[in-house]
C-alpha positions in Angstrom: 18.8 20.6 -29.5 15.2 21.1 -28.4 14.3 17.5 -29.2 17.1 16.3 -27.1 16.0 18.4 -24.1 12.5 17.2 -24.5 13.7 13.6 -24.3 15.8 14.3 -21.3 12.9 15.9 -19.3 11.0 12.6 -18.6 14.3 10.8 -17.8 15.2 13.6 -15.3 11.7 13.5 -13.7 11.9 9.7 -13.3 15.4 10.0 -11.7 14.2 12.7 -9.3 11.2 10.6 -8.4 13.3 7.5 -7.6 15.7 9.7 -5.6 12.8 11.0 -3.6 11.7 7.4 -2.9 15.2 6.6 -1.7 15.7 9.6 0.6 12.1 9.5 1.8 12.4 5.9 3.0 15.9 6.5 4.4 14.7 9.6 6.4 11.6 7.7 7.7 13.7 4.7 8.8 16.4 6.9 10.3 13.8 8.8 12.4 12.2 5.6 13.6 15.5 4.0 14.6 16.7 7.3 16.3 13.5 7.4 18.3 14.3 4.1 19.9 18.0 4.9 20.3 17.5 8.3 21.9 14.5 7.2 24.0 14.6 3.4 24.6 11.1 2.1 24.4 10.0 5.0 22.3 8.9 2.7 19.5 6.5 0.9 21.9 7.2 -2.4 20.2 6.0 -4.4 23.2 3.1 -2.7 25.1 1.3 -4.6 27.8 -2.4 -3.7 27.8 -3.4 -5.1 31.2 -1.9 -6.8 34.2 -2.4 -10.3 33.0 -0.9 -9.6 29.6 2.4 -11.5 29.4 2.9 -11.3 25.6 2.5 -7.7 24.9 1.6 -6.1 21.5 3.2 -3.8 19.0 -0.1 -2.4 17.8 0.6 0.9 19.5 4.0 1.4 17.9 4.6 4.3 15.5 5.6 1.7 12.9 2.2 0.1 13.1 0.5 3.5 12.9 2.4 4.4 9.7 1.2 1.3 7.9 -2.6 2.2 7.8 -1.6 5.7 6.6 0.3 4.3 3.7 -2.6 2.0 2.8 -5.0 4.9 2.8 -2.7 6.8 0.4 -2.6 3.8 -1.8 -6.4 3.5 -1.8 -6.8 7.2 -2.8 -4.4 6.8 -5.7 -6.2 3.7 -6.9 -9.5 5.6 -6.6 -8.1 8.4 -8.8 -7.0 5.9 -11.4 -10.4 4.2 -11.4 -12.1 7.6 -11.8 -9.9 9.2 -14.5 -8.4 6.2 -16.4 -11.3 3.9 -17.4 -9.1 1.6 -19.3 -7.3 0.6 -16.1 -10.3 0.7 -13.8 -10.6 -3.0 -13.3 -7.0 -3.3 -12.1 -7.2 -0.1 -10.0 -10.4 -1.3 -8.2 -8.9 -4.7 -7.6 -5.8 -3.3 -6.0 -7.8 -0.7 -4.1 -9.9 -3.5 -2.7 -6.8 -5.4 -1.7 -5.5 -2.2 0.1 -8.8 -2.1 1.9 -8.4 -5.7 3.1 -4.9 -5.0 4.3 -6.1 -1.9 6.1 -8.7 -3.9 7.9 -6.1 -6.5 8.8 -3.8 -3.8 10.2 -6.6 -2.6 12.4 -7.6 -6.0 13.6 -6.4 -5.4 17.2 -8.5 -2.3 17.7 -11.6 -3.7 15.8 -11.5 -6.8 18.1 -11.2 -4.8 21.2 -13.7 -2.0 20.4 -16.2 -3.6 18.1 -16.4 -7.4 18.4 -14.1 -10.3 18.5 -13.0 -11.4 15.0 -15.0 -8.6 13.5 -12.1 -7.7 11.2 -12.3 -11.2 9.6 -15.9 -10.7 8.6 -15.2 -7.3 7.1 -12.1 -8.6 5.2 -14.1 -11.6 4.0 -16.9 -9.3 2.6 -14.4 -7.1 0.8 -12.5 -10.1 -0.6 -15.7 -11.6 -1.9 -16.6 -8.3 -3.6 -13.2 -8.2 -5.3 -13.5 -11.8 -6.5 -17.0 -11.2 -7.9 -15.9 -8.0 -9.6 -12.9 -9.7 -11.2 -15.0 -12.7 -12.3 -17.7 -10.5 -13.8 -15.2 -8.2 -15.6 -12.6 -10.9 -16.4 -12.1 -9.8 -20.0 -11.7 -6.1 -19.1 -9.4 -7.0 -16.2 -7.2 -9.1 -18.6 -7.0 -6.3 -21.1 -6.1 -3.7 -18.4 -3.5 -6.1 -16.9 -1.8 -6.8 -20.1 -1.7 -3.1 -20.8 0.3 -2.5 -17.6 2.4 -5.7 -17.4 5.3 -5.6 -17.3 5.8 -2.3 -15.6 7.8 -0.8 -12.6 4.6 -0.3 -10.6 3.4 -3.8 -10.8 6.8 -5.2 -10.3 7.2 -3.3 -7.0 3.7 -4.3 -5.9 4.7 -7.9 -6.5 7.9 -7.4 -4.5 5.9 -5.9 -1.6 3.6 -9.0 -1.7 6.7 -11.3 -1.6 8.0 -9.5 1.5 4.6 -9.7 3.2 3.5 -13.3 2.3 6.7 -15.2 1.4 9.3 -13.6 3.7 7.9 -11.9 6.8 5.8 -14.9 8.0 8.9 -17.1 8.2 11.5 -14.6 9.4 9.0 -13.2 12.0 8.1 -16.7 13.2 8.6 -16.8 17.0 10.1 -20.3 17.1 12.9 -19.1 14.7 13.9 -16.4 17.2 13.6 -18.8 20.1 16.0 -21.2 18.3 18.4 -18.4 17.4 18.6 -16.7 20.8 18.0 -19.7 23.0 17.8 -18.9 26.7 18.3 -15.2 25.9 15.2 -15.0 23.8 13.0 -11.9 24.4 9.8 -11.5 22.4 10.5 -7.8 21.7 13.4 -8.9 19.4 10.9 -10.9 17.3 8.4 -8.1 17.2 11.1 -5.6 16.1 12.2 -7.8 13.3 8.7 -8.5 12.2 7.5 -4.9 12.2 10.5 -3.5 10.3 10.2 -6.2 7.7 6.5 -5.5 7.2 7.3 -1.8 7.0 9.7 -2.5 4.2 6.9 -4.4 2.4 4.6 -1.5 2.7 7.2 0.9 1.4 7.5 -1.2 -1.7 3.7 -1.4 -2.0 3.5 2.4 -1.7 6.2 3.1 -4.3 4.6 0.5 -6.6 1.2 2.3 -6.2 2.8 5.6 -6.9 4.5 4.3 -10.1 1.2 2.7 -11.1 -0.5 6.1 -10.7 2.1 7.9 -12.8 1.7 5.4 -15.6 -2.1 5.5 -15.4 -2.0 9.3 -15.5 0.2 9.2 -18.6 -2.3 6.8 -20.2 -5.2 9.0 -19.2 -3.6 12.0 -20.9 -2.9 10.2 -24.1 -6.1 8.3 -24.6 -9.3 10.0 -25.9 -12.1 10.5 -23.5 -15.1 8.2 -23.8 -18.1 9.6 -25.7 -20.2 9.7 -22.5 -17.6 11.8 -20.7 -17.3 14.2 -23.6 -21.1 14.6 -23.8 -21.3 15.2 -20.0 -18.5 17.7 -20.1 -20.2 19.4 -23.1 -23.5 19.7 -21.3 -21.7 21.1 -18.2 -19.9 23.7 -20.4 -23.1 24.7 -22.1 -24.9 25.0 -18.8 -22.2 27.3 -17.5 -22.3 29.4 -20.6 -25.9 30.4 -20.1 -25.2 32.5 -17.0 
């Protein structure tokens, strides 16, 4: 009886975790849609920054503001994995670097306005170059770490998020598509709304995938023995504390 209950505990925890993902995303999406329904224009999907601005921007929208926050959370989770799960460090650092690139990309509007034009491209290029060099120099370790994780729910969801961002959103959010669909009744805010909500869905998938990656890495870190260097460092720290 006890062995059965022990087996059911992880399954129950996974079920609760996925239910929390479902209700968390549903609540967040409901709040965003209700904000626009109850106060039209509340999502600020088309903000005109100056008198001559005829296009408008969605960068001041709460949807856009959520996305950098989710990327920061992803980066912190990858940093934890890199610190406490050495066997997965190459993959964690790579994904963490990608999250940093996406974060810079999401802040491009403000970096261009407040720092320098196209400054975000230079920062993103530097981070991308560092990622490529790191993966190239640690190709064997990266391959071993990747094979240890693949296939897994976390990597699958990360892949799904990448599909939404790079293989779906660019085409569905393409302005000529909405001009063709709506014809003379085309309004740019419709295109912006569709694009922003699709991107938000991609970031939701990326965030859940990162969380699942973290849970799996934490389980591996608990099971695998600590490296000798870590054990020696912890031993010296313990001995030093014992002297006082």
